[in-house]
N, C-alpha and C positions, 0 to 999 in steps of 0.2 A: 825616288823622285824628289822627296822632300829635301834631301841633301843638296841636290842640284838647284832647286828653287831658292834655298837659303843662300847658296853661292851666287846666284844671279841677282839677289836683292840689292837695290841701290838705284842710282840715276845714271843712265847711259847716254852718251852722245853718239848717235848712229849716223853713218853716211851710207846712203842707199844708191846702188847702181843696178842697171838692168841690161840684159842681152836678149836678142831675138834667137830663134832656134838655130840660126847659122853661126851664132857667137858674136854677131856684130852689136856694138853698143847701141842701146836704145836712148834716143833723146826725148821722146814723148811716148807715153804708154796709154793707149785707149782701153786696155784690157783689165787693168787692176781694179780692185775694189774702190779705190779713189784714183781715177785716171789723172794723168798729168806728166809734167816734165821730169827727166832724170838728168844728172844726179840731184838728190835733195837730202836734207838732214832732219833728223828727229831727236828730240829728247825723249827718253823712255824711262818712266818711273815704274819700278817693279817692287811690290811689297808682298811679303809672304810671312804668315805667322805660325806656320806649321800645319795649318789646315786650309786657310783662305788665301787665295792668290788674287792680286789686283795689278793690272798693268794699264798705264796711260801713256799713249804716244802723242807727242806734241810736235807737229811739223813746224819748223821755225826758219828754215833757210832753203831756198830753191823752189819753193811752192808757197802758196798762201798759208797763213797760220790755220791749222786744223787740229782738233783734239779728238781722240778716240779712247774710250776706256772699256776694258774687258774684265770680267770676274770669273773665277773658277774655284774649285775646291778639290782637295786631294782625298780620294776615297779608295781604300785598298791599294795604295801605292800608285794610283793612276790619277792624273790631273784631268778633271772633267770641267769643261768650260760651260758657263751659263749659255743658254740659247742666244745666238748672235743676231737673229732677226727672223722675219717671215720665211717659212719653208726651210729654215736653216737646219741641217743635220747636226748630229752630235760630233763635237770636236773633243779630242783628248790629247794629253801630253804623256809620253812615257820616257823613262830613263833608258837610254841605250847603253850607258856606262857612266862612270863618274865624269862629270863635266860635259855630258852629251845628252841632248834631249831631242825627241821627235814630237812635233805637233802634227796630228794626223786625223783622218776621219775615224770615228768609232765603228761605223758600218758603211759600206758602199751602197748608195741608193741613187735615185734619179737626180737629187739635188747636186750630188757631186759631179754629175755630167755637165751641169750648168756652170759650176765654179768649183775648182779644187786647187788648193795651194799648200801642199805639204811643206813643212819647214823642218830643217835640221840645224840645231844650234850647238855650238861648241863654246864652252866657257873655260877660259884659261886665265885665272887671276883677274886682272882688271881689263882684259880684252875679251870680246865676244864676237863671234861671227854667226850669221844666219844665212843659210842657203835655201832658196825656194824655187820650185818649179810650178809655173802657173798653167792650168788647163782651163779653157773656156769652151763650153758646148762640146766637150769630149776631145778637144784638140790641144796639143801643147803649143803655147803661144810665146812664152818668155821665161827666163830665169831672173832671179833677184839675188843680189849679194849685198849683205849688210855687214859693215864693219863697225863695231862699237868699242868705245873706250869708257870705262866707268869714271864718272866725275866725283861720286861720293857713294858710300855704302848706306847712307841715310836717305830713304825715299820719303820721309815725312814732311819735308819742306821743299818748296820750289827753289830751283837754283837761279843764280843771277841772270843767266842768259835766256831764261824762260820768257817768251814774248807775252805771256799773260801777266807778268810782273812777279815780284818775289812774295807778295802777300797772297793769302788764300790757300786752300788745300791743293795738293798736287793732283789728286784724282777727282774726276768729274762723274756725273751719272753714267750708268751703263750705256754704251753706244749700240745702235742698231744698224746692221748691214742689210742691204736689200739684194745682194748679188745672188742669193740662192732662190729668189722668187721665180715662179714659173712664168716669167715674162721676158721681154727683151732686156738685155743687159743695160744697167744704168749705174750712175755714180752712187756711192754710199751716201747716206744722209744720217745725221745724228738725230735721235728721237728726243 
């Protein structure tokens, strides 16, 4: 797993598109953790030091500017994410092969019935894809396809196109998601 995370280290420019279960392009998604229009673009800052993983997504085109930061650590070859929010189950990352990663539930429980979005990532040099299937309340509602291009291998500084400006740290405080709560679905909010 560590080898894959080192390979993913850097700043990525991602373009995100979505499709409904029939394969039709989605122009607006009410189901995601942060609902809104598609396509849109993110900057993704990924840092890894051999044990600690930090990822910050900055939406900068196609949707209002929005920042989310996640933390995780590698233990026994498995990436384990810090708790993502109230009622959030455990999320893990496992290496499927060199350049291949799955982000999955550690265990299946009732929270995954409310919201589940397993990711499959492929890293190939300075390109990266992420394919996701989203389930809400036990039903499949859409796919997500992310195509990324690495802008730099150095995630320690903000890039020029970052809407937050070039000054300041690339990572922010850990974000909290509310999609796993035992309530009606709602948009994510940062804590």
